[in-house]
Steps between C-alpha positions, in 0.01 A plus 500: 500500500454842666830617351460331161150620448450839657192562295337184623590592863357852446185355348431249771562768762257734336235223477541410867444861598192533267312184567175682561514692178621204302219297638243745372649473144541125533137449585397670172733279313374184668146591431564594140705181415244288681234668285689418182571136616130440580396647164733271305409197691129575465551526131614140476188390704267705272646380177500134606141508638360674197668262254375207703137629497492587133660170388349278771389227262860427411586425868869438551569334167849547357379534134184556317464351151239675289344438164595803293166511326259395766200515267653246266737288699468298824690234689397133488592212727795411267634855513477493887694170514765621245564814699524292832769287329727789431828476695487734807120503518361353826117542474257639242142584572251644245325817605144405466174546680145371464165646615262278697179524693597410863239506772410391849117494535376836360833678534767528240516547123753512221861545595849430368668160538881476502725202482674370814864613461756234419752735640421765770683750297247478211176594668381823669303286741669409833363210705418616852284214637451138420648342179487546129237292319634188345186334354234597251247549776714732712545878506679777684340836545626851574375630840266747328324224312483273800356778710228567234416142468509452875724190488834388642748232457317155481168648383357436157382731220323426165633584155247529211639476154376411149621202301480565124477213240816462280492729197281759664739791424533397138120485456462846655726639223280341230423731207144394514331734766201266517709201606410359845807336653282337771296309245806328358733486797267491797430749780780624726484331837496697824694314767557577868814385689577492867840634597674472835682812635849378592666836566497871502738701284566867533532738206726763655543720196146479377560310168136387514355808671291592196320168525446525874743216572590163348492128538784261427474148360763256372653610173387183320133556618507860380631397165223238459230756592652757260522243216131403543393855415393572142746787500783415739708783632830512313836483682698809387754519784719250685660559838845343533701428814872439430753280671709813557334844479646729230795705637395822317198694421453332163479144370831357384492472120577124471220419745251727318585346169475148639147576642389662175621205295319252733173696443544542127154361429330811634359715222655841488798401717574557870676740720696434822545750777584504866209565743658833591491604131139400476410673823666822387306483172170429683564790731574726212166399351322602812685837521483622150842375394701612799591319823313779683542377851878459472576820303249735665466389864855377548763654280349845496439495870857370573659760272302781678591348835867508411489864390300619803711302744814664349342850550417422864850372572652803325296758683557342841875454457543852364345649817715278710833586333418868465458529874851369555686753289610696818646177647683432178643849497634447853676185365662722242628724776691208658661388179259279309548538120219569258543158329489326837170671597352431160591124523378490860150629409470263201629210709253578781219509243611167339512327842161646607342419167634140489406417852163660490420349158593148624268543799230634258529205272463262798211698629317506168547122458359443849207723429432324175523163659265609783248626241502157325443325833218728590330527156309163521301630793341754273363243255634658181344241293824409318799295623819694559843374599564428862867609478674792316730434214788740518655605170824680426290807411339502843849509663721696265256781412413603850865476609604711202233755578583523865880498481549668165244782542621570852855552367370716207297703760824576692690629194374850508521552877854341505608752233353778707684385810835513321438859384442615859788711625647389831427841670130455404470261788584786742215723369136470604306274266248725323199367325593388153389728217460450134729707291365667195729323260423146643137597509500592137674172404267304716199670337623435142579136568175429683298671223677280234430192702131590563429593138697214354355249755133597440566497122642143525209404729251630244686313225488183711124540545453547123712189432313291748158611366610416145612146588867535581454414864859386583663813335221716641571374854880576462435842371229571771699365789819681388316821424302495828823443694670789325212733553476405863870549543456856351218578743714375796803691379314830465307447824739732691408786265121489518391264777578727796307782342207272434514387863518866613197592282302216651628592848342840458174339591624427853753772545249725675436245776797627709872563517594129496309448171668811350843367601420162346401668170815714502720204563382337174643793314805567712661166430368383159731198479384362824138557417536343151695201644236440762202531271654307217541194719119482544449620137684189374302256713157654440564516122586129505201402704252720306643391162472121578157541673375692189656250269361201694146657507515573130629147433209349686243707320662426160526125585131492602408669170722250303338202684152634426584533134662155492215336699193703410262237643546310825323165429381323180262206488459290186211256460457193285161601371333840425187370671671542843656843450236704677486244789879524535488885496235504768702262719815709446320828576366361824840411622625710788772741387382518137396853428398480132481250210477516129433260218781492249437322166791366300474460123719421191464753227688677223668819636621716216735277302534249784292181463404284802563796737368465849288781645307548825173693545322626801244764606705820548321598831552151650857490386585843643345406836696177514854563371781653697567754230150648470628806318624275216169310483298823504657586168328206336177605319287346219688547188852472648757234574775504764856414366819501684781723363707211370194344324418837347850545379500154335182592323630843404215673684481799720245642752182583315582290188235253392533129436248229403395203711325227304314189618264234358205744506654821378760764571531828691721793452660594836701802623833413665553585868855442638501337841785452748345185641625218278238247618230739363651469150248412235200603715172612343147550632251219529269688269765530225574116531136416463496671170775278346476153644331265750718199407828383641449698814539405876430723798700540813412674833742762616494619856647786707612446860472797748612521854585138549801261474532392141608146586202447732245636251650285221448188706138615583436558136622151404266355769208704367565412141521131594140509621368589153424233250751455228874536527651833607863588480607781726817707470606786726743748362438706810691242696811547282453874509489480877821311494674771298352759730648309785842502333470878465389525867806296608737723301336813631518360845872458463518859372308628801742310722793667327326833534490449873876463488524815276308691779759383748771631265333839486458506883866410548609765255304782648587394861872482416517842328279685753666332798854594366370849429383550854833368635685738259308791648576433865686831531228683309228365728700592806538854376124523461456366844740753631308803356169384647354220285313268734528125482144469366566756232826323398302175481225675300752656259665171423166322482358766248824488295495120487127482397542778256801342329351153508163637358681672212690182416179294527291731275768517234566129521130419453488727190811339346389150598170544320676627188754216504238238593267596216794517250621154612149357465457650155839361398487154650127418495406629154589154363189374678270739321342819632670618817282619786665773708416490872554746791537299825343762720515279817866425455591865430312614813690241702832602350445866574389427860795273558736759364368774727525271802847401396615859475350572834660194672839547325529855628342483840695199632842653438361829634455335841871462525553861389274654767649289776846644429586812696556796272849567650605135445354498141684823417827345614441189280668462171 
């Protein structure tokens, strides 16, 4: 083999003699590829968890069959049986719920009832203790409900419900408003039933979080209770479990057609989709039409990680190979050909890249698995997988980055080595300089990259803010990478001068400081290479920290607009509204309440339009978007932008609202909070109608856990006479905030890896720089520089170069972070731009310490070497 493959023999020999230097470059490759691997694996966890939370009600069903027109069509028992009889269908379960008043003594209130699953795949509830109820007088509770009612398995609870005479609903729709259905049909009967708690069922993804939990009863029992209502809840969706899950992401056409034919009695027709398709659609509804979590927090982050990792590897390997040009020239002296040297360098890069990348992939997978094992201890509030799920992307992409980019990084140094004359190895190795021609070429290319890159970045931001998020992300990521490449390419031209200018502040402190400042200018390539290593890492850390902080602020703003109130309480009679409000206001954790009256009126050309009315001051003190509520005044109406567009109205236009007692002409105010759509003041409502109104109590939670306060409000409302139905949008909002927290937690973990990359990069380049200057340091020692002064010189130089890289990295990171937030998050609405001061201070401090350590530790070896011995070294 030695004879047949001389290049391989030469390469392996070189690698054996350069283990230390190769290890330095290999560590950077390992860290970078591990970083990419963890990012890609985390992406799968994020996407799966988010989809599961958004579409929790669909559980693990294979298919969801929906009535196309849910206002007109619904599934009956015959439709369910027909779908169940389709070949390939295993189990069908209607997606239905019922609200009931469940209590234990004075605790409890209205909550959602769900059917016991016929198949575990068709229910978001998971039995954790006891057994599922099998009889009409049995019930299973979620742990939250059981805790609130203070019951366990084997205890009893009471259910209060109303039995209506047959024909009650028809009599309610009588055209004669004076008709009294009770006189003809009899009074509704209030009944109380005792139910035994047979089990506890967890709701891991919070399908019933808005209701504060749920209770489960046999499906037949739930159907009977629902049918006894005057207006039973229609069944608009069916969950289907198949004998064999669909192989692809969509439903096979024959199966879809068979199911649709079986349910041909549903008015308006039906649609059939996989649960994944429904989950994607539901996620899109929650994120303004885009799968925000996947596109923003995963793909963008992974793309940036790939680019930055490539830069770190390139910089480290270039320094390594450049330092071996003298050795390569010596090989030319003893007969090695230029092609042999060229192939040897590339083969060495390929071996190093492949081995280090493989180690990095394994390391990244181990880190990701360790994170999944440790995560449950932090009570994230959402279930996450216990094991990683490797994909081809998580293996191929890191390997391609590590091996491919390392080979690409060696191309230029390899060409330089082949152009070195053999006699050059016999001359002293002077500090490299930058020739005027190459400097001009570098300047022109870097300017083109910077200008073109920032132009593309600006275009991507504009596209993202105008709704083209995907194309905007591509343009922004590509433009940002090109601009950053231009900055790095031109660093040798301006960064040493910038470092020297900054160093003027410390140059007067002594000769060691003056030497350190002079060194930054004497060898611009070395200074640029050293500082660029940290510049890359700090830019990444700052960019992602800024983007994460902006994402959190923007997500909070979006959630406040989506859930402007935290709790709503509906009563069965207006006589109890004030009592309910007092009870809710006295609940610990409730900061403010408001009475919100609902009415049916004519709005412009729309008949039977629903509006809500409240006192503006009470509303502003209660809602999470107080600035939106403060815009409501007497004589105005809040409309969402979509509603205003449908009515062909703009801000300041006027529209008429008419009721049974008159009409008012109101000025249009556009609101970003959709739940405040159709809101007017209570004074304006009193001028047009007192009929067909009902009043709810809205409440604002401050400084307390939303789930706990929701349970306390339910208990307080249950103590008031009359029926009170409590809903807690704050609990659902808290769930989404928890998703954001989990995602940002993963990002923070990845940032910690990025910090390690930055430290490895600066340590490698500074350490190699100190080793390269062994003769130089010995000369300074020989002419009288003390050990302490030599240490001080290297320390000042290291801190100075690291500080310059950190400052520039922070500036670039802020620009890129804000641009990324504007591009990716504008789909959510208004983007909030944050400056993470704490993170930036920590990054700057770590960078300075890293520069100090990276220069001082190698300096210890330099000062221990006798000047004569150092001068004799190669």
